[in-house]
C-alpha positions in Angstrom: -12.4 -34.5 11.8 -9.8 -35.5 9.2 -8.8 -31.8 9.2 -7.9 -32.3 12.9 -5.5 -34.9 12.3 -3.8 -33.1 9.4 -3.8 -29.6 10.8 -0.6 -28.1 10.5 1.1 -31.7 9.6 4.2 -30.5 7.8 5.1 -28.4 10.8 4.4 -31.1 13.1 6.3 -33.5 11.1 9.2 -31.0 11.0 8.9 -30.5 14.5 9.2 -34.1 15.3 12.2 -34.9 12.9 14.3 -32.0 14.4 13.4 -33.5 17.9 14.7 -37.2 16.5 17.6 -35.4 15.4 18.6 -33.8 18.8 17.7 -30.4 18.2 17.2 -28.4 21.3 13.6 -26.6 21.3 13.8 -23.0 22.3 10.2 -22.7 23.6 7.0 -24.6 23.0 5.7 -24.9 19.4 2.7 -23.0 18.8 -0.2 -23.2 16.5 -2.8 -21.2 15.5 -6.2 -21.6 14.6 -8.2 -19.7 11.8 -11.5 -21.2 13.0 -11.2 -19.6 16.1 -13.6 -16.2 16.5 -10.4 -13.8 16.2 -8.7 -16.4 14.0 -5.0 -16.9 14.7 -4.4 -13.4 16.5 -4.6 -14.0 20.1 -2.9 -17.4 20.0 0.0 -15.9 17.8 0.0 -12.9 19.9 0.8 -14.7 23.1 3.1 -17.1 21.5 4.7 -14.4 19.6 5.4 -12.4 22.7 6.8 -15.3 24.7 9.4 -15.7 21.4 10.4 -12.2 21.5 10.8 -12.1 25.3 12.9 -15.4 25.0 14.9 -14.0 22.1 15.6 -10.6 24.2 13.5 -8.5 21.4 10.6 -7.5 23.6 12.2 -4.7 25.3 12.2 -1.2 23.3 15.8 -0.7 24.1 16.8 -3.8 22.7 16.2 -2.3 19.1 18.5 -0.5 17.1 17.9 3.3 16.4 15.5 3.2 13.6 14.5 -0.3 14.0 10.9 -1.0 13.7 11.0 -4.0 16.3 9.9 -7.4 15.7 8.3 -8.2 12.4 4.6 -8.2 12.4 2.2 -10.5 10.4 0.6 -9.2 7.3 -2.8 -9.3 9.0 -1.9 -7.3 12.0 -0.3 -4.9 9.7 -3.1 -4.1 7.7 -5.0 -3.9 10.9 -3.0 -1.2 12.3 -1.9 1.1 9.1 -5.2 3.1 9.0 -6.8 1.3 6.0 -3.1 0.5 4.6 -2.0 4.0 4.4 0.4 3.7 7.4 3.3 6.6 7.1 3.7 6.1 3.4 2.9 10.0 2.8 5.4 11.1 5.2 8.1 8.6 3.7 7.8 9.2 0.2 8.1 12.9 0.9 11.4 12.5 3.1 13.9 13.7 0.6 16.8 12.8 3.1 16.9 9.2 1.9 16.0 7.0 -1.1 14.2 4.5 0.9 10.9 4.1 2.9 11.0 2.6 6.5 10.5 -1.2 6.8 6.9 -1.1 8.0 6.1 1.0 4.9 8.2 -0.9 2.7 5.9 -4.1 3.9 2.8 -2.0 3.6 3.7 -0.8 0.0 3.5 -4.7 -1.5 -0.5 -4.2 -0.6 -0.6 -1.4 -3.1 1.3 -3.7 -6.0 4.8 -2.1 -5.3 8.0 -2.8 -3.6 11.3 -1.4 -2.7 14.6 -2.9 -4.0 18.2 -1.7 -4.2 20.4 -1.7 -7.1 22.6 -4.9 -6.2 24.9 -4.1 -8.8 25.9 -0.7 -7.1 25.6 -2.2 -3.5 29.1 -3.0 -2.8 30.6 0.1 -4.1 27.9 2.5 -2.5 28.8 0.4 0.7 32.7 1.2 0.4 31.6 4.9 0.1 29.8 4.7 3.2 26.6 5.7 1.2 23.0 4.3 1.6 22.2 1.9 -1.2 20.7 2.9 -4.5 16.9 2.4 -3.7 14.1 2.0 -6.4 10.5 0.9 -6.7 9.1 -1.9 -8.5 5.5 -1.6 -9.7 3.9 -4.5 -10.8 1.3 -4.5 -14.0 -0.7 -7.3 -15.0 -0.4 -8.1 -18.7 -2.6 -11.1 -19.5 -0.9 -13.4 -21.5 2.2 -10.7 -21.5 0.7 -8.9 -24.0 0.1 -5.2 -23.7 -1.4 -2.6 -26.4 0.7 0.1 -27.6 -1.1 2.5 -25.7 -0.3 0.8 -22.5 3.1 0.9 -23.4 3.4 4.5 -24.1 1.5 4.9 -20.6 4.0 3.0 -18.8 6.9 4.6 -20.4 5.5 7.9 -19.6 4.9 6.9 -16.1 8.6 5.8 -16.0 10.0 9.1 -17.5 7.7 11.3 -15.3 8.0 9.8 -11.8 11.4 7.3 -12.2 14.6 7.4 -14.0 13.2 6.6 -17.5 14.1 3.0 -17.4 11.8 0.0 -17.5 12.6 -3.6 -16.5 10.5 -6.4 -17.8 10.1 -9.7 -15.7 8.2 -12.7 -15.4 7.1 -14.2 -12.0 
């Protein structure tokens, strides 16, 4: 019973505080329940459809050319992408661009990678009217931050063979 009292407590408290401050509610607040048979999917699906309609992004013509439409929750994305394949193969084979579409950029995160653009070149490339300089970061787990010489050489070889020959090392 205590779990019912504390269910979404921070969200409910923020909602109440915003109401006290005079915020205008766009639509009724929605809560999913992962205890339901389909977890939160039905409740979220109904609520998000109402939200998209209210925002005017529920119609196909509301999306810009090349826009993937409203962002889908990760769990739904996993279910709709042919076992996390999506259109990655076609996107990565497309030599007309250095980026992958938004849905595939979300999908590659499940494979330990993500798309980023070189923010040092962003302004210059925008002035030239060309797309950003995109690259992909690949996460490598190094327990304790250590790697063997063999592991380092393997990563270096991959960077030379499949990338621009550089490696950037960061911590989370």
